VMD Tcl script that builds the backbone (N, CA, C; Angstrom):
set m [mol new atoms 357]
animate dup $m
set s [atomselect $m all]
$s set {name element resname resid chain x y z} {
  {N N MET 1 A 0.656 -1.147 -0.279}
  {CA C MET 1 A 0.066 -0.256 -0.002}
  {C C MET 1 A 0.736 1.155 -0.180}
  {N N ASN 2 A 1.602 1.239 -1.101}
  {CA C ASN 2 A 2.753 2.439 -1.656}
  {C C ASN 2 A 1.658 3.764 -2.291}
  {N N ASN 3 A 0.343 3.224 -2.367}
  {CA C ASN 3 A -0.012 4.014 -3.461}
  {C C ASN 3 A -0.411 5.160 -2.823}
  {N N SER 4 A -0.080 6.667 -4.112}
  {CA C SER 4 A -0.718 7.929 -3.381}
  {C C SER 4 A -2.000 8.323 -3.418}
  {N N THR 5 A -2.516 7.596 -4.494}
  {CA C THR 5 A -4.271 7.872 -4.213}
  {C C THR 5 A -5.139 6.437 -3.276}
  {N N PRO 6 A -5.916 7.098 -2.761}
  {CA C PRO 6 A -6.669 6.365 -2.335}
  {C C PRO 6 A -7.689 5.547 -3.117}
  {N N GLU 7 A -8.819 4.867 -2.285}
  {CA C GLU 7 A -9.715 3.793 -3.399}
  {C C GLU 7 A -10.443 5.074 -3.929}
  {N N ASP 8 A -10.642 5.960 -3.618}
  {CA C ASP 8 A -12.083 6.729 -3.592}
  {C C ASP 8 A -11.744 7.560 -4.918}
  {N N GLY 9 A -10.259 7.637 -5.507}
  {CA C GLY 9 A -9.526 8.435 -6.737}
  {C C GLY 9 A -9.244 9.634 -6.323}
  {N N GLU 10 A -9.578 10.562 -5.248}
  {CA C GLU 10 A -8.932 11.645 -5.148}
  {C C GLU 10 A -7.468 11.358 -4.856}
  {N N PRO 11 A -6.308 12.793 -4.866}
  {CA C PRO 11 A -5.072 12.486 -4.668}
  {C C PRO 11 A -4.660 13.003 -2.984}
  {N N SER 12 A -3.965 11.803 -2.530}
  {CA C SER 12 A -3.456 11.772 -1.020}
  {C C SER 12 A -2.660 13.661 -0.499}
  {N N SER 13 A -1.855 13.696 -1.502}
  {CA C SER 13 A -0.824 14.754 -1.423}
  {C C SER 13 A -1.309 15.936 -1.271}
  {N N PHE 14 A -0.299 16.765 -0.670}
  {CA C PHE 14 A -1.021 18.256 -0.825}
  {C C PHE 14 A -0.469 18.673 -2.139}
  {N N VAL 15 A 0.613 18.093 -2.520}
  {CA C VAL 15 A 1.359 18.536 -3.739}
  {C C VAL 15 A 0.053 18.552 -5.323}
  {N N GLU 16 A 0.107 16.912 -4.736}
  {CA C GLU 16 A -0.925 16.853 -6.391}
  {C C GLU 16 A -2.259 17.318 -6.299}
  {N N LYS 17 A -3.103 17.716 -4.982}
  {CA C LYS 17 A -4.197 18.398 -5.048}
  {C C LYS 17 A -3.924 19.943 -5.462}
  {N N ALA 18 A -2.539 20.737 -5.281}
  {CA C ALA 18 A -2.973 21.712 -5.480}
  {C C ALA 18 A -2.582 21.606 -7.174}
  {N N LYS 19 A -2.018 21.007 -7.515}
  {CA C LYS 19 A -1.776 21.130 -9.398}
  {C C LYS 19 A -2.837 20.716 -9.726}
  {N N ASN 20 A -4.056 20.205 -9.155}
  {CA C ASN 20 A -5.329 19.587 -9.567}
  {C C ASN 20 A -6.129 20.932 -9.904}
  {N N LEU 21 A -5.763 21.555 -8.766}
  {CA C LEU 21 A -7.111 22.801 -8.620}
  {C C LEU 21 A -6.526 23.697 -9.118}
  {N N CYS 22 A -5.302 24.052 -9.678}
  {CA C CYS 22 A -4.650 24.893 -10.399}
  {C C CYS 22 A -4.536 25.018 -11.839}
  {N N GLY 23 A -5.033 23.771 -12.547}
  {CA C GLY 23 A -4.986 22.911 -13.464}
  {C C GLY 23 A -6.769 23.147 -14.036}
  {N N ARG 24 A -7.463 23.256 -12.715}
  {CA C ARG 24 A -9.020 23.173 -13.335}
  {C C ARG 24 A -8.895 24.527 -13.431}
  {N N HIS 25 A -8.723 25.742 -12.414}
  {CA C HIS 25 A -9.044 26.972 -12.571}
  {C C HIS 25 A -7.817 28.001 -12.786}
  {N N LYS 26 A -6.853 27.685 -14.162}
  {CA C LYS 26 A -5.560 28.665 -14.532}
  {C C LYS 26 A -6.501 29.409 -15.046}
  {N N GLY 27 A -7.292 29.729 -15.935}
  {CA C GLY 27 A -7.979 31.155 -16.000}
  {C C GLY 27 A -8.347 32.413 -14.771}
  {N N LYS 28 A -8.945 31.595 -13.753}
  {CA C LYS 28 A -9.367 32.467 -12.645}
  {C C LYS 28 A -8.199 32.990 -12.098}
  {N N ILE 29 A -7.370 32.120 -12.204}
  {CA C ILE 29 A -6.005 32.320 -11.259}
  {C C ILE 29 A -4.879 33.360 -11.832}
  {N N LEU 30 A -5.055 33.464 -13.017}
  {CA C LEU 30 A -4.543 34.246 -13.876}
  {C C LEU 30 A -4.922 35.488 -13.767}
  {N N ALA 31 A -6.142 35.857 -13.854}
  {CA C ALA 31 A -6.929 37.168 -13.588}
  {C C ALA 31 A -7.011 37.495 -12.457}
  {N N ALA 32 A -6.709 36.699 -11.470}
  {CA C ALA 32 A -6.861 37.468 -10.354}
  {C C ALA 32 A -5.687 37.778 -10.227}
  {N N SER 33 A -4.476 37.201 -10.484}
  {CA C SER 33 A -2.839 37.655 -10.336}
  {C C SER 33 A -2.868 38.899 -10.948}
  {N N THR 34 A -3.330 38.870 -11.997}
  {CA C THR 34 A -3.398 40.473 -12.746}
  {C C THR 34 A -3.778 41.396 -12.116}
  {N N VAL 35 A -5.291 41.332 -11.666}
  {CA C VAL 35 A -5.676 42.557 -11.102}
  {C C VAL 35 A -4.787 43.068 -9.876}
  {N N LEU 36 A -4.734 41.797 -8.930}
  {CA C LEU 36 A -3.709 42.470 -7.482}
  {C C LEU 36 A -2.033 42.899 -8.280}
  {N N GLY 37 A -1.476 42.344 -9.534}
  {CA C GLY 37 A -0.350 43.035 -9.729}
  {C C GLY 37 A -0.765 44.461 -9.572}
  {N N GLY 38 A -1.942 44.160 -11.041}
  {CA C GLY 38 A -2.152 45.921 -11.334}
  {C C GLY 38 A -2.750 47.126 -9.748}
  {N N VAL 39 A -3.379 46.786 -8.829}
  {CA C VAL 39 A -3.726 47.193 -7.921}
  {C C VAL 39 A -2.674 47.349 -7.092}
  {N N ALA 40 A -1.639 46.799 -6.914}
  {CA C ALA 40 A -0.260 46.922 -6.337}
  {C C ALA 40 A 0.847 47.888 -7.014}
  {N N LEU 41 A 0.739 47.767 -8.269}
  {CA C LEU 41 A 1.793 48.750 -9.266}
  {C C LEU 41 A 0.614 50.254 -8.746}
  {N N THR 42 A -0.460 50.272 -8.727}
  {CA C THR 42 A -1.053 51.813 -8.856}
  {C C THR 42 A -0.647 52.159 -7.057}
  {N N VAL 43 A -0.940 51.197 -6.218}
  {CA C VAL 43 A -0.299 51.560 -4.555}
  {C C VAL 43 A 0.916 52.086 -4.907}
  {N N VAL 44 A 1.577 51.569 -5.350}
  {CA C VAL 44 A 3.210 51.830 -5.710}
  {C C VAL 44 A 3.477 53.266 -6.135}
  {N N THR 45 A 2.929 53.580 -7.187}
  {CA C THR 45 A 2.769 54.906 -7.927}
  {C C THR 45 A 2.321 56.303 -6.648}
  {N N VAL 46 A 1.038 55.662 -6.281}
  {CA C VAL 46 A 0.305 56.862 -5.191}
  {C C VAL 46 A 1.508 57.454 -4.788}
  {N N VAL 47 A 2.429 56.297 -3.875}
  {CA C VAL 47 A 2.827 56.048 -2.604}
  {C C VAL 47 A 4.276 57.168 -3.102}
  {N N THR 48 A 5.054 56.772 -3.981}
  {CA C THR 48 A 6.130 57.352 -4.929}
  {C C THR 48 A 5.650 58.887 -5.370}
  {N N ARG 49 A 4.673 59.285 -5.324}
  {CA C ARG 49 A 3.806 60.866 -5.955}
  {C C ARG 49 A 3.948 61.317 -4.993}
  {N N GLN 50 A 3.651 60.763 -4.149}
  {CA C GLN 50 A 3.274 61.402 -2.216}
  {C C GLN 50 A 4.760 62.152 -2.007}
  {N N ALA 51 A 5.170 60.935 -2.181}
  {CA C ALA 51 A 7.012 60.930 -1.314}
  {C C ALA 51 A 7.531 62.044 -2.623}
  {N N MET 52 A 7.390 62.628 -3.683}
  {CA C MET 52 A 8.015 63.143 -4.135}
  {C C MET 52 A 7.574 64.938 -3.587}
  {N N GLU 53 A 6.271 64.726 -3.993}
  {CA C GLU 53 A 5.602 66.126 -3.206}
  {C C GLU 53 A 6.165 66.566 -1.790}
  {N N GLN 54 A 6.350 65.304 -1.632}
  {CA C GLN 54 A 6.557 65.968 0.043}
  {C C GLN 54 A 8.351 66.513 0.033}
  {N N ASN 55 A 8.866 65.764 -0.664}
  {CA C ASN 55 A 10.256 65.786 -0.484}
  {C C ASN 55 A 10.385 67.696 -1.254}
  {N N ALA 56 A 9.568 67.556 -2.219}
  {CA C ALA 56 A 9.810 69.589 -3.318}
  {C C ALA 56 A 9.308 70.146 -1.908}
  {N N THR 57 A 8.727 69.841 -1.429}
  {CA C THR 57 A 7.907 71.283 -0.233}
  {C C THR 57 A 9.027 71.088 0.748}
  {N N GLU 58 A 9.812 70.208 1.270}
  {CA C GLU 58 A 10.840 70.093 2.382}
  {C C GLU 58 A 12.093 70.794 1.593}
  {N N ASP 59 A 12.288 70.976 0.415}
  {CA C ASP 59 A 13.612 71.420 -0.231}
  {C C ASP 59 A 12.940 72.820 -0.103}
  {N N THR 60 A 12.101 73.694 -0.583}
  {CA C THR 60 A 11.810 74.712 -0.687}
  {C C THR 60 A 11.663 75.351 0.493}
  {N N GLY 61 A 11.523 74.426 1.455}
  {CA C GLY 61 A 10.980 75.233 3.216}
  {C C GLY 61 A 9.974 76.000 2.714}
  {N N PRO 62 A 10.276 77.006 4.544}
  {CA C PRO 62 A 9.165 77.988 4.944}
  {C C PRO 62 A 8.677 78.641 3.611}
  {N N ILE 63 A 7.920 79.477 3.863}
  {CA C ILE 63 A 7.779 80.518 2.514}
  {C C ILE 63 A 8.489 81.595 3.646}
  {N N ALA 64 A 9.315 82.435 3.551}
  {CA C ALA 64 A 9.934 83.814 3.669}
  {C C ALA 64 A 8.877 84.689 4.366}
  {N N ASP 65 A 9.268 84.918 5.352}
  {CA C ASP 65 A 8.713 86.481 5.904}
  {C C ASP 65 A 8.758 87.606 4.804}
  {N N PRO 66 A 7.807 88.162 4.250}
  {CA C PRO 66 A 7.971 89.272 3.232}
  {C C PRO 66 A 9.166 90.602 3.861}
  {N N ALA 67 A 8.930 90.663 5.221}
  {CA C ALA 67 A 9.626 91.991 5.747}
  {C C ALA 67 A 11.204 91.244 5.585}
  {N N ALA 68 A 11.445 90.118 5.633}
  {CA C ALA 68 A 12.529 89.607 5.877}
  {C C ALA 68 A 13.629 89.649 4.533}
  {N N VAL 69 A 12.711 89.511 3.638}
  {CA C VAL 69 A 13.247 89.464 2.452}
  {C C VAL 69 A 14.173 90.597 2.044}
  {N N ASN 70 A 13.307 92.037 2.416}
  {CA C ASN 70 A 14.188 92.983 1.934}
  {C C ASN 70 A 15.261 93.118 3.211}
  {N N GLU 71 A 15.678 92.718 3.693}
  {CA C GLU 71 A 16.550 93.122 4.572}
  {C C GLU 71 A 17.909 92.340 4.248}
  {N N ARG 72 A 19.330 93.303 3.856}
  {CA C ARG 72 A 20.006 92.908 3.339}
  {C C ARG 72 A 21.006 92.267 4.089}
  {N N ARG 73 A 21.934 91.420 3.611}
  {CA C ARG 73 A 22.577 90.396 4.103}
  {C C ARG 73 A 23.697 91.433 4.995}
  {N N LYS 74 A 24.333 91.018 6.206}
  {CA C LYS 74 A 25.407 91.739 6.866}
  {C C LYS 74 A 26.231 91.719 6.151}
  {N N ALA 75 A 27.563 92.324 6.072}
  {CA C ALA 75 A 28.597 92.050 5.518}
  {C C ALA 75 A 29.735 91.428 6.845}
  {N N PRO 76 A 30.433 90.623 6.283}
  {CA C PRO 76 A 31.592 89.658 7.465}
  {C C PRO 76 A 32.361 90.982 7.584}
  {N N VAL 77 A 32.913 90.552 9.370}
  {CA C VAL 77 A 34.024 91.522 9.667}
  {C C VAL 77 A 35.045 91.468 9.231}
  {N N LYS 78 A 35.626 92.525 8.708}
  {CA C LYS 78 A 36.912 92.400 7.672}
  {C C LYS 78 A 37.948 91.741 8.808}
  {N N HIS 79 A 38.796 91.179 8.451}
  {CA C HIS 79 A 40.122 90.583 9.290}
  {C C HIS 79 A 40.982 90.200 7.917}
  {N N PRO 80 A 42.553 90.089 8.161}
  {CA C PRO 80 A 43.520 89.854 7.080}
  {C C PRO 80 A 43.376 88.411 6.915}
  {N N VAL 81 A 43.716 87.970 5.824}
  {CA C VAL 81 A 44.327 86.992 5.077}
  {C C VAL 81 A 45.385 86.436 5.258}
  {N N VAL 82 A 46.421 85.830 5.831}
  {CA C VAL 82 A 47.831 85.340 5.535}
  {C C VAL 82 A 48.142 84.907 4.465}
  {N N GLY 83 A 49.559 85.226 4.047}
  {CA C GLY 83 A 49.837 84.545 2.701}
  {C C GLY 83 A 49.852 83.593 2.701}
  {N N HIS 84 A 50.125 82.543 1.692}
  {CA C HIS 84 A 50.020 81.186 1.791}
  {C C HIS 84 A 50.279 80.368 0.128}
  {N N THR 85 A 50.260 79.482 0.152}
  {CA C THR 85 A 50.614 78.149 -1.205}
  {C C THR 85 A 48.921 77.814 -1.633}
  {N N ARG 86 A 48.638 78.041 -3.054}
  {CA C ARG 86 A 47.591 77.249 -3.955}
  {C C ARG 86 A 48.234 76.362 -4.371}
  {N N THR 87 A 47.546 75.396 -4.720}
  {CA C THR 87 A 48.006 74.262 -5.643}
  {C C THR 87 A 46.541 74.798 -6.535}
  {N N LEU 88 A 46.522 74.261 -7.961}
  {CA C LEU 88 A 45.939 74.723 -9.141}
  {C C LEU 88 A 45.814 73.579 -9.683}
  {N N ALA 89 A 44.454 73.496 -10.522}
  {CA C ALA 89 A 44.212 71.970 -10.504}
  {C C ALA 89 A 45.213 71.283 -11.984}
  {N N ASP 90 A 46.033 72.080 -12.796}
  {CA C ASP 90 A 47.404 71.354 -13.336}
  {C C ASP 90 A 48.293 70.679 -11.984}
  {N N GLY 91 A 48.198 71.442 -10.919}
  {CA C GLY 91 A 49.427 70.357 -10.113}
  {C C GLY 91 A 50.313 71.687 -10.211}
  {N N ARG 92 A 50.360 72.973 -10.288}
  {CA C ARG 92 A 51.115 73.907 -10.227}
  {C C ARG 92 A 51.035 74.296 -8.681}
  {N N VAL 93 A 52.090 74.498 -7.730}
  {CA C VAL 93 A 51.726 75.080 -6.673}
  {C C VAL 93 A 52.154 77.265 -7.038}
  {N N ILE 94 A 51.161 77.740 -6.168}
  {CA C ILE 94 A 51.659 79.112 -6.863}
  {C C ILE 94 A 51.350 80.524 -5.267}
  {N N PRO 95 A 52.539 81.271 -5.104}
  {CA C PRO 95 A 51.916 81.888 -3.692}
  {C C PRO 95 A 51.149 82.766 -4.212}
  {N N VAL 96 A 50.279 83.126 -2.641}
  {CA C VAL 96 A 49.448 83.947 -2.794}
  {C C VAL 96 A 49.450 84.928 -1.514}
  {N N ALA 97 A 49.650 86.325 -1.498}
  {CA C ALA 97 A 50.020 87.061 -1.358}
  {C C ALA 97 A 48.868 87.432 0.152}
  {N N GLY 98 A 49.404 87.999 1.521}
  {CA C GLY 98 A 48.126 88.085 2.236}
  {C C GLY 98 A 47.671 89.025 1.705}
  {N N TYR 99 A 46.318 89.340 2.377}
  {CA C TYR 99 A 44.905 90.589 1.785}
  {C C TYR 99 A 44.079 90.338 3.291}
  {N N ASP 100 A 43.880 91.434 3.143}
  {CA C ASP 100 A 42.012 91.731 3.674}
  {C C ASP 100 A 41.198 91.940 3.416}
  {N N ARG 101 A 40.256 90.958 4.210}
  {CA C ARG 101 A 39.145 90.474 3.794}
  {C C ARG 101 A 38.110 90.371 4.554}
  {N N GLY 102 A 36.742 90.486 3.831}
  {CA C GLY 102 A 35.656 90.841 4.938}
  {C C GLY 102 A 35.204 92.888 4.587}
  {N N GLY 103 A 34.606 92.998 5.661}
  {CA C GLY 103 A 33.938 94.476 5.878}
  {C C GLY 103 A 32.561 94.772 4.305}
  {N N SER 104 A 32.305 95.808 4.455}
  {CA C SER 104 A 31.668 96.269 2.998}
  {C C SER 104 A 32.167 96.990 2.173}
  {N N ALA 105 A 31.527 97.016 0.755}
  {CA C ALA 105 A 32.504 97.606 -0.083}
  {C C ALA 105 A 32.360 99.102 -0.330}
  {N N ASP 106 A 31.120 100.019 0.966}
  {CA C ASP 106 A 31.465 101.114 1.069}
  {C C ASP 106 A 32.443 101.771 2.151}
  {N N ASP 107 A 32.617 100.582 3.353}
  {CA C ASP 107 A 33.657 101.068 3.981}
  {C C ASP 107 A 34.888 101.459 4.044}
  {N N ASN 108 A 35.158 102.677 4.371}
  {CA C ASN 108 A 36.876 102.620 3.935}
  {C C ASN 108 A 37.643 102.344 4.328}
  {N N ASP 109 A 38.933 101.890 4.091}
  {CA C ASP 109 A 40.069 101.669 5.085}
  {C C ASP 109 A 40.861 102.496 6.149}
  {N N GLU 110 A 41.031 101.915 6.939}
  {CA C GLU 110 A 41.653 102.887 8.076}
  {C C GLU 110 A 42.712 104.538 7.816}
  {N N ASP 111 A 43.449 104.285 6.590}
  {CA C ASP 111 A 44.083 105.295 5.886}
  {C C ASP 111 A 43.047 105.864 5.199}
  {N N GLY 112 A 42.206 106.397 4.987}
  {CA C GLY 112 A 41.357 106.890 4.314}
  {C C GLY 112 A 40.918 106.387 3.194}
  {N N ASP 113 A 41.935 105.202 2.785}
  {CA C ASP 113 A 41.783 105.079 0.824}
  {C C ASP 113 A 40.912 104.450 1.210}
  {N N SER 114 A 39.756 104.216 0.055}
  {CA C SER 114 A 38.480 103.184 -0.299}
  {C C SER 114 A 38.975 102.175 -0.801}
  {N N GLY 115 A 40.089 101.578 -0.997}
  {CA C GLY 115 A 40.667 100.218 -1.280}
  {C C GLY 115 A 41.113 100.233 -2.951}
  {N N VAL 116 A 40.695 101.451 -4.028}
  {CA C VAL 116 A 40.568 101.831 -5.169}
  {C C VAL 116 A 41.899 102.168 -5.563}
  {N N ALA 117 A 42.624 101.533 -6.716}
  {CA C ALA 117 A 44.366 101.926 -6.487}
  {C C ALA 117 A 43.882 103.152 -7.396}
  {N N ALA 118 A 44.832 104.198 -7.498}
  {CA C ALA 118 A 44.449 105.572 -7.907}
  {C C ALA 118 A 45.539 105.472 -9.638}
  {N N ALA 119 A 44.712 105.611 -10.508}
  {CA C ALA 119 A 45.148 105.788 -12.057}
  {C C ALA 119 A 46.160 107.257 -12.060}
}
mol reanalyze $m
mol bondsrecalc $m
mol representation Tube
mol addrep $m
């Protein structure tokens, strides 16, 4: 009695029952899986669009106050930059002389010169 089918003709193993069921309802299974795949694709599309819209609003940030837009940026504090060397993209090393940096363009230097060389 090593037979997998009992006397009533029905298969006894789960695999055989599943194969028979799939064989009888192949069209219905294909239709149901197509519908489920379409629904899953729609859900993924909607979630992706919402995430992209959310990222776009986060990138722009909150809307600035109109009064704050008209305020000018404060100039950085004037300070000296020490002379140094700089390596260029082609590998050359060049010396850079020290200079003053910062302050606004309409500020005068301590010696009364506006920073523009006389011609």
